[in-house]
mmCIF file of the C-alpha atoms, coordinates in Angstrom:
data_MODEL
# 
_entry.id   MODEL 
# 
loop_
_atom_site.group_PDB 
_atom_site.id 
_atom_site.type_symbol 
_atom_site.label_atom_id 
_atom_site.label_alt_id 
_atom_site.label_comp_id 
_atom_site.label_asym_id 
_atom_site.label_entity_id 
_atom_site.label_seq_id 
_atom_site.pdbx_PDB_ins_code 
_atom_site.Cartn_x 
_atom_site.Cartn_y 
_atom_site.Cartn_z 
_atom_site.occupancy 
_atom_site.B_iso_or_equiv 
_atom_site.pdbx_formal_charge 
_atom_site.auth_seq_id 
_atom_site.auth_comp_id 
_atom_site.auth_asym_id 
_atom_site.auth_atom_id 
_atom_site.pdbx_PDB_model_num 
ATOM 1   C CA . MET A 1 1   ? 0.000   0.000  0.000   1.00 0.00 ? 1   MET A CA 1 
ATOM 2   C CA . ILE A 1 2   ? 1.078   3.561  -0.719  1.00 0.00 ? 2   ILE A CA 1 
ATOM 3   C CA . LYS A 1 3   ? 0.230   6.626  1.352   1.00 0.00 ? 3   LYS A CA 1 
ATOM 4   C CA . HIS A 1 4   ? 0.325   9.876  -0.639  1.00 0.00 ? 4   HIS A CA 1 
ATOM 5   C CA . ILE A 1 5   ? 0.639   12.696 1.910   1.00 0.00 ? 5   ILE A CA 1 
ATOM 6   C CA . VAL A 1 6   ? 0.227   16.382 1.074   1.00 0.00 ? 6   VAL A CA 1 
ATOM 7   C CA . MET A 1 7   ? 0.179   19.436 3.353   1.00 0.00 ? 7   MET A CA 1 
ATOM 8   C CA . TRP A 1 8   ? -0.629  23.039 2.478   1.00 0.00 ? 8   TRP A CA 1 
ATOM 9   C CA . LYS A 1 9   ? -0.441  26.532 3.861   1.00 0.00 ? 9   LYS A CA 1 
ATOM 10  C CA . PHE A 1 10  ? -3.209  28.707 2.416   1.00 0.00 ? 10  PHE A CA 1 
ATOM 11  C CA . LYS A 1 11  ? -3.543  32.396 1.622   1.00 0.00 ? 11  LYS A CA 1 
ATOM 12  C CA . ASP A 1 12  ? -6.157  34.379 3.530   1.00 0.00 ? 12  ASP A CA 1 
ATOM 13  C CA . GLY A 1 13  ? -8.419  36.327 1.182   1.00 0.00 ? 13  GLY A CA 1 
ATOM 14  C CA . ALA A 1 14  ? -7.525  34.464 -2.021  1.00 0.00 ? 14  ALA A CA 1 
ATOM 15  C CA . CYS A 1 15  ? -10.394 34.282 -4.522  1.00 0.00 ? 15  CYS A CA 1 
ATOM 16  C CA . GLY A 1 16  ? -12.365 36.565 -2.186  1.00 0.00 ? 16  GLY A CA 1 
ATOM 17  C CA . MET A 1 17  ? -12.546 33.801 0.432   1.00 0.00 ? 17  MET A CA 1 
ATOM 18  C CA . SER A 1 18  ? -11.330 33.629 3.999   1.00 0.00 ? 18  SER A CA 1 
ATOM 19  C CA . LYS A 1 19  ? -8.781  30.965 4.868   1.00 0.00 ? 19  LYS A CA 1 
ATOM 20  C CA . ALA A 1 20  ? -11.539 29.047 6.705   1.00 0.00 ? 20  ALA A CA 1 
ATOM 21  C CA . GLU A 1 21  ? -13.771 29.158 3.605   1.00 0.00 ? 21  GLU A CA 1 
ATOM 22  C CA . ILE A 1 22  ? -10.893 28.005 1.398   1.00 0.00 ? 22  ILE A CA 1 
ATOM 23  C CA . MET A 1 23  ? -10.159 25.062 3.682   1.00 0.00 ? 23  MET A CA 1 
ATOM 24  C CA . ALA A 1 24  ? -13.831 24.080 3.847   1.00 0.00 ? 24  ALA A CA 1 
ATOM 25  C CA . LYS A 1 25  ? -14.017 24.058 0.031   1.00 0.00 ? 25  LYS A CA 1 
ATOM 26  C CA . VAL A 1 26  ? -10.764 22.114 -0.308  1.00 0.00 ? 26  VAL A CA 1 
ATOM 27  C CA . ARG A 1 27  ? -11.897 19.561 2.293   1.00 0.00 ? 27  ARG A CA 1 
ATOM 28  C CA . HIS A 1 28  ? -15.261 19.135 0.541   1.00 0.00 ? 28  HIS A CA 1 
ATOM 29  C CA . ASP A 1 29  ? -13.799 18.879 -2.962  1.00 0.00 ? 29  ASP A CA 1 
ATOM 30  C CA . LEU A 1 30  ? -11.020 16.459 -1.999  1.00 0.00 ? 30  LEU A CA 1 
ATOM 31  C CA . SER A 1 31  ? -13.360 14.285 0.070   1.00 0.00 ? 31  SER A CA 1 
ATOM 32  C CA . ALA A 1 32  ? -15.595 13.875 -2.978  1.00 0.00 ? 32  ALA A CA 1 
ATOM 33  C CA . LEU A 1 33  ? -12.712 12.297 -4.913  1.00 0.00 ? 33  LEU A CA 1 
ATOM 34  C CA . LYS A 1 34  ? -12.883 9.152  -2.773  1.00 0.00 ? 34  LYS A CA 1 
ATOM 35  C CA . SER A 1 35  ? -16.049 8.016  -4.549  1.00 0.00 ? 35  SER A CA 1 
ATOM 36  C CA . VAL A 1 36  ? -14.985 9.247  -8.008  1.00 0.00 ? 36  VAL A CA 1 
ATOM 37  C CA . ILE A 1 37  ? -11.452 7.939  -8.552  1.00 0.00 ? 37  ILE A CA 1 
ATOM 38  C CA . PRO A 1 38  ? -11.374 4.116  -8.629  1.00 0.00 ? 38  PRO A CA 1 
ATOM 39  C CA . VAL A 1 39  ? -7.732  3.715  -7.491  1.00 0.00 ? 39  VAL A CA 1 
ATOM 40  C CA . VAL A 1 40  ? -8.369  5.586  -4.213  1.00 0.00 ? 40  VAL A CA 1 
ATOM 41  C CA . ARG A 1 41  ? -8.685  3.039  -1.395  1.00 0.00 ? 41  ARG A CA 1 
ATOM 42  C CA . ASP A 1 42  ? -9.031  5.648  1.354   1.00 0.00 ? 42  ASP A CA 1 
ATOM 43  C CA . LEU A 1 43  ? -8.792  9.419  1.615   1.00 0.00 ? 43  LEU A CA 1 
ATOM 44  C CA . GLU A 1 44  ? -8.461  11.548 4.733   1.00 0.00 ? 44  GLU A CA 1 
ATOM 45  C CA . VAL A 1 45  ? -8.329  15.351 4.693   1.00 0.00 ? 45  VAL A CA 1 
ATOM 46  C CA . ASN A 1 46  ? -8.751  17.936 7.421   1.00 0.00 ? 46  ASN A CA 1 
ATOM 47  C CA . GLU A 1 47  ? -7.451  21.107 8.997   1.00 0.00 ? 47  GLU A CA 1 
ATOM 48  C CA . SER A 1 48  ? -4.567  21.054 11.459  1.00 0.00 ? 48  SER A CA 1 
ATOM 49  C CA . LEU A 1 49  ? -5.498  21.102 15.131  1.00 0.00 ? 49  LEU A CA 1 
ATOM 50  C CA . THR A 1 50  ? -2.386  23.161 15.905  1.00 0.00 ? 50  THR A CA 1 
ATOM 51  C CA . SER A 1 51  ? -0.886  26.300 14.424  1.00 0.00 ? 51  SER A CA 1 
ATOM 52  C CA . GLY A 1 52  ? 2.390   28.174 14.305  1.00 0.00 ? 52  GLY A CA 1 
ATOM 53  C CA . ASP A 1 53  ? 5.279   28.884 11.970  1.00 0.00 ? 53  ASP A CA 1 
ATOM 54  C CA . MET A 1 54  ? 6.221   25.217 11.603  1.00 0.00 ? 54  MET A CA 1 
ATOM 55  C CA . HIS A 1 55  ? 2.642   24.013 11.088  1.00 0.00 ? 55  HIS A CA 1 
ATOM 56  C CA . PHE A 1 56  ? 0.680   23.616 7.882   1.00 0.00 ? 56  PHE A CA 1 
ATOM 57  C CA . ASP A 1 57  ? -3.016  24.505 7.634   1.00 0.00 ? 57  ASP A CA 1 
ATOM 58  C CA . MET A 1 58  ? -4.309  21.242 6.196   1.00 0.00 ? 58  MET A CA 1 
ATOM 59  C CA . ALA A 1 59  ? -3.214  17.698 5.356   1.00 0.00 ? 59  ALA A CA 1 
ATOM 60  C CA . LEU A 1 60  ? -4.362  15.032 2.918   1.00 0.00 ? 60  LEU A CA 1 
ATOM 61  C CA . ILE A 1 61  ? -3.579  11.320 3.098   1.00 0.00 ? 61  ILE A CA 1 
ATOM 62  C CA . VAL A 1 62  ? -4.595  9.203  0.105   1.00 0.00 ? 62  VAL A CA 1 
ATOM 63  C CA . THR A 1 63  ? -4.203  5.426  0.262   1.00 0.00 ? 63  THR A CA 1 
ATOM 64  C CA . LEU A 1 64  ? -3.466  3.629  -3.000  1.00 0.00 ? 64  LEU A CA 1 
ATOM 65  C CA . ASP A 1 65  ? -2.609  0.000  -3.770  1.00 0.00 ? 65  ASP A CA 1 
ATOM 66  C CA . THR A 1 66  ? 0.614   0.679  -5.689  1.00 0.00 ? 66  THR A CA 1 
ATOM 67  C CA . LEU A 1 67  ? 2.887   3.511  -6.726  1.00 0.00 ? 67  LEU A CA 1 
ATOM 68  C CA . ASP A 1 68  ? 1.632   2.949  -10.295 1.00 0.00 ? 68  ASP A CA 1 
ATOM 69  C CA . ASP A 1 69  ? -1.779  4.186  -9.102  1.00 0.00 ? 69  ASP A CA 1 
ATOM 70  C CA . LEU A 1 70  ? -0.372  7.611  -8.156  1.00 0.00 ? 70  LEU A CA 1 
ATOM 71  C CA . PRO A 1 71  ? -0.416  9.061  -11.704 1.00 0.00 ? 71  PRO A CA 1 
ATOM 72  C CA . LYS A 1 72  ? -3.926  7.666  -12.203 1.00 0.00 ? 72  LYS A CA 1 
ATOM 73  C CA . TYR A 1 73  ? -5.032  9.612  -9.125  1.00 0.00 ? 73  TYR A CA 1 
ATOM 74  C CA . ALA A 1 74  ? -2.977  12.717 -9.897  1.00 0.00 ? 74  ALA A CA 1 
ATOM 75  C CA . ASN A 1 75  ? -4.104  12.998 -13.513 1.00 0.00 ? 75  ASN A CA 1 
ATOM 76  C CA . HIS A 1 76  ? -7.769  12.149 -13.009 1.00 0.00 ? 76  HIS A CA 1 
ATOM 77  C CA . PRO A 1 77  ? -9.817  15.088 -14.379 1.00 0.00 ? 77  PRO A CA 1 
ATOM 78  C CA . GLU A 1 78  ? -11.699 15.618 -11.105 1.00 0.00 ? 78  GLU A CA 1 
ATOM 79  C CA . HIS A 1 79  ? -8.440  15.714 -9.139  1.00 0.00 ? 79  HIS A CA 1 
ATOM 80  C CA . VAL A 1 80  ? -6.948  18.136 -11.660 1.00 0.00 ? 80  VAL A CA 1 
ATOM 81  C CA . LYS A 1 81  ? -9.854  20.566 -11.038 1.00 0.00 ? 81  LYS A CA 1 
ATOM 82  C CA . VAL A 1 82  ? -9.252  20.513 -7.286  1.00 0.00 ? 82  VAL A CA 1 
ATOM 83  C CA . ARG A 1 83  ? -5.475  20.765 -7.742  1.00 0.00 ? 83  ARG A CA 1 
ATOM 84  C CA . GLU A 1 84  ? -5.873  23.839 -9.965  1.00 0.00 ? 84  GLU A CA 1 
ATOM 85  C CA . PHE A 1 85  ? -8.041  25.588 -7.365  1.00 0.00 ? 85  PHE A CA 1 
ATOM 86  C CA . ILE A 1 86  ? -5.573  24.750 -4.593  1.00 0.00 ? 86  ILE A CA 1 
ATOM 87  C CA . GLY A 1 87  ? -2.696  26.034 -6.732  1.00 0.00 ? 87  GLY A CA 1 
ATOM 88  C CA . GLY A 1 88  ? -4.320  29.462 -6.774  1.00 0.00 ? 88  GLY A CA 1 
ATOM 89  C CA . VAL A 1 89  ? -4.955  29.670 -3.044  1.00 0.00 ? 89  VAL A CA 1 
ATOM 90  C CA . ARG A 1 90  ? -1.905  28.048 -1.475  1.00 0.00 ? 90  ARG A CA 1 
ATOM 91  C CA . VAL A 1 91  ? 1.250   29.652 -0.219  1.00 0.00 ? 91  VAL A CA 1 
ATOM 92  C CA . GLU A 1 92  ? 3.212   26.472 0.293   1.00 0.00 ? 92  GLU A CA 1 
ATOM 93  C CA . ARG A 1 93  ? 2.896   22.716 -0.310  1.00 0.00 ? 93  ARG A CA 1 
ATOM 94  C CA . VAL A 1 94  ? 4.889   19.669 0.731   1.00 0.00 ? 94  VAL A CA 1 
ATOM 95  C CA . THR A 1 95  ? 4.300   16.089 -0.290  1.00 0.00 ? 95  THR A CA 1 
ATOM 96  C CA . CYS A 1 96  ? 5.622   12.637 0.501   1.00 0.00 ? 96  CYS A CA 1 
ATOM 97  C CA . ASP A 1 97  ? 4.787   9.157  -0.801  1.00 0.00 ? 97  ASP A CA 1 
ATOM 98  C CA . ILE A 1 98  ? 5.493   6.228  1.504   1.00 0.00 ? 98  ILE A CA 1 
ATOM 99  C CA . GLU A 1 99  ? 4.988   2.482  1.390   1.00 0.00 ? 99  GLU A CA 1 
ATOM 100 C CA . VAL A 1 100 ? 3.108   0.959  4.321   1.00 0.00 ? 100 VAL A CA 1 
# 
C-alpha cells in the first residue's frame, strides 16, 4: 500500500474567500474524490489542530494500492480541477509518498 501525503499553507483572502472558507471548500472537494477515482482506497483530509510557523493549515492522506496508481489519481480530471483551485490559493505545499 502507498500513502500519498500532502500538506498546504493557504492564503487568507484568495479568490475573495477567507482561509476558513478556502479550507472548507478544499476539504469538501477532496473528500468527494474518494467516490470518483477508482484507485483511491481511502482518503483523509482535514485542517490542522495546531498552528504556528512550523505548522501547515491542512493535510491530505490518500491510500493507494501501488505507486503505479499515483499518476492515475494525480491525472484524473476531477483531481486536476481541485489541484488547480488549490494552486491558486496556497502559499506552500509539501508532499511525501510512503509504502506501508
